[in-house]
C-alpha positions in Angstrom: -36.9 17.9 -33.0 -34.9 20.5 -35.0 -34.5 18.0 -37.9 -38.3 17.5 -38.1 -38.8 21.3 -37.8 -36.3 22.1 -40.6 -37.7 19.3 -42.9 -41.2 20.7 -42.5 -40.3 24.4 -42.8 -37.4 24.3 -45.4 -37.9 21.0 -47.2 -39.2 22.4 -50.5 -36.6 25.1 -50.9 -34.4 22.9 -53.1 -37.3 22.1 -55.4 -38.1 25.7 -55.8 -34.5 26.5 -56.6 -33.8 28.6 -53.5 -30.9 26.3 -52.2 -27.8 25.0 -53.8 -28.3 21.5 -52.5 -31.1 19.5 -51.0 -30.2 20.2 -47.4 -33.6 19.7 -45.9 -35.6 17.7 -48.4 -35.8 14.5 -46.3 -35.3 13.8 -42.6 -31.9 12.1 -43.1 -30.7 15.1 -45.1 -31.9 17.5 -42.4 -30.1 15.5 -39.7 -26.9 15.5 -41.7 -27.2 19.3 -42.4 -27.8 20.0 -38.7 -24.8 17.9 -37.8 -22.8 20.0 -40.3 -24.2 23.2 -38.7 -23.2 22.0 -35.2 -19.6 21.8 -36.5 -19.8 25.5 -37.1 -19.8 25.3 -40.9 -23.2 27.0 -41.2 -22.7 30.4 -42.8 -23.5 29.4 -46.4 -26.6 27.3 -45.6 -28.1 29.7 -43.1 -27.6 32.8 -45.3 -29.4 31.0 -48.2 -32.4 30.1 -45.9 -32.4 33.6 -44.3 -32.7 35.3 -47.7 -35.9 33.5 -48.3 -37.6 33.2 -44.9 -36.1 36.1 -43.0 -35.0 36.6 -39.4 -37.1 33.9 -37.8 -35.1 31.2 -39.8 -31.9 32.7 -38.4 -33.5 32.5 -34.9 -34.2 28.7 -35.4 -30.6 28.0 -36.4 -29.1 30.3 -33.7 -31.1 28.5 -31.0 -30.0 25.2 -32.4 -26.4 26.2 -32.5 -26.5 27.6 -28.9 -28.2 24.5 -27.6 -25.9 22.0 -29.4 -22.9 24.1 -28.4 -23.7 23.9 -24.7 -24.4 20.2 -25.0 -21.2 19.4 -26.9 -19.0 21.6 -24.7 -20.6 20.0 -21.6 -20.0 16.6 -23.0 -16.4 17.4 -23.7 -15.9 18.8 -20.2 -17.6 15.8 -18.7 -15.3 13.4 -20.7 -12.2 15.4 -19.6 -13.3 15.5 -15.9 -14.1 11.8 -16.0 -10.7 11.0 -17.4 -9.0 13.1 -14.8 -11.0 11.5 -12.0 -10.2 8.0 -13.3 -6.5 8.9 -13.5 -6.5 10.2 -9.9 -8.4 7.1 -8.8 -5.9 4.9 -10.6 -3.1 6.7 -8.8 -4.8 6.1 -5.4 -5.4 2.5 -6.2 -1.8 2.0 -7.3 -0.6 3.7 -4.1 -2.8 1.5 -1.9 -1.6 -1.6 -3.7 2.0 -0.5 -3.2 1.4 0.1 0.5 -0.3 -3.3 0.8 2.6 -5.0 -0.9 5.1 -3.3 1.3 3.0 -4.2 4.4 2.9 -7.8 3.3 6.6 -7.9 2.7 7.3 -6.4 6.2 4.9 -8.8 7.8 6.5 -11.8 6.0 9.9 -10.5 7.1 8.7 -10.2 10.7 7.3 -13.7 10.7 10.5 -15.2 9.5 12.4 -13.2 12.1 10.1 -14.4 14.8 10.5 -18.0 13.6 14.3 -17.6 13.6 14.2 -16.1 17.1 11.9 -18.9 18.3 14.3 -21.5 17.0 17.3 -19.7 18.7 15.3 -19.5 21.9 14.6 -23.2 21.8 18.3 -23.9 21.2 19.3 -21.6 24.0 16.8 -23.3 26.4 18.1 -26.7 25.5 21.7 -25.5 26.1 20.7 -24.0 29.4 18.9 -27.2 30.4 22.0 -29.3 29.4 24.2 -27.0 31.4 21.9 -27.2 34.4 21.9 -31.0 34.2 25.7 -31.0 34.0 25.9 -28.6 37.0 23.5 -30.8 38.9 25.7 -33.9 38.2 28.8 -31.9 39.3 27.1 -30.7 42.4 26.0 -34.3 43.3 29.6 -35.6 42.8 31.0 -32.7 44.9 28.5 -33.4 47.7 29.5 -37.1 47.6 33.2 -36.1 47.8 32.5 -33.6 50.6 30.8 -36.3 52.6 33.7 -38.7 52.3 36.5 -36.2 52.9 36.5 -32.6 53.9 36.8 -29.6 51.6 40.2 -28.0 51.6 40.6 -24.2 51.6 44.0 -22.5 51.1 44.5 -18.8 52.0 47.7 -16.8 51.2 48.6 -13.8 53.3 50.8 -10.7 52.5 53.6 -11.8 54.8 54.1 -14.9 52.7 52.4 -17.4 55.1 49.8 -19.8 53.9 46.9 -20.9 55.9 45.0 -24.1 55.0 41.7 -25.3 56.4 39.9 -28.5 56.0 36.1 -28.5 56.6 34.5 -31.8 57.1 31.0 -33.0 58.0 27.5 -32.5 56.7 25.4 -29.3 56.6 23.2 -30.5 59.4 26.0 -31.4 61.7 28.6 -29.2 63.3 31.7 -28.6 61.1 35.2 -29.5 62.3 37.9 -27.1 61.0 41.6 -28.0 61.3 44.1 -25.3 60.6 47.7 -25.9 59.7 50.2 -23.1 59.3 53.1 -23.2 56.9 55.4 -20.5 55.8 56.3 -20.4 52.2 59.8 -21.0 51.5 61.3 -18.5 49.2 
């Protein structure tokens, strides 16, 4: 808008010899001149135009500079804020990835421990079953021996005597106990 306005208002100033250069003769020249003005190198150009057209030319350039200044500074602030937000977001994402990785490692470690404990539990159960089978076999042999002959118990007393007892019979029947007394010979 400002380029068209400046081209229409100030386009013939170079032809009349009022400007050093053709700043506003064509639309592309006006756009380039306004870009130059927005970089704050405007004093020479604006003074030349203001000498010919007066204060209202300065008002046009001042409004243009204020407007472009706000737009450019807002754009710069927006870019900085966006970069900071992206950086914070990247930090959050990186922290979440790190936590997920640590959680996966802990979970994997727990799974391997559970598998190891399961294997040890199976081995222990097999050992216990084997021991129970062996105890059952020993108990069966002991019962067979008890049925055929009695069980012998030997008790020693503080006075040096020894008491032996033989228990014979089955659980269902009445037991017969025979005692024999012997004194230990010293």
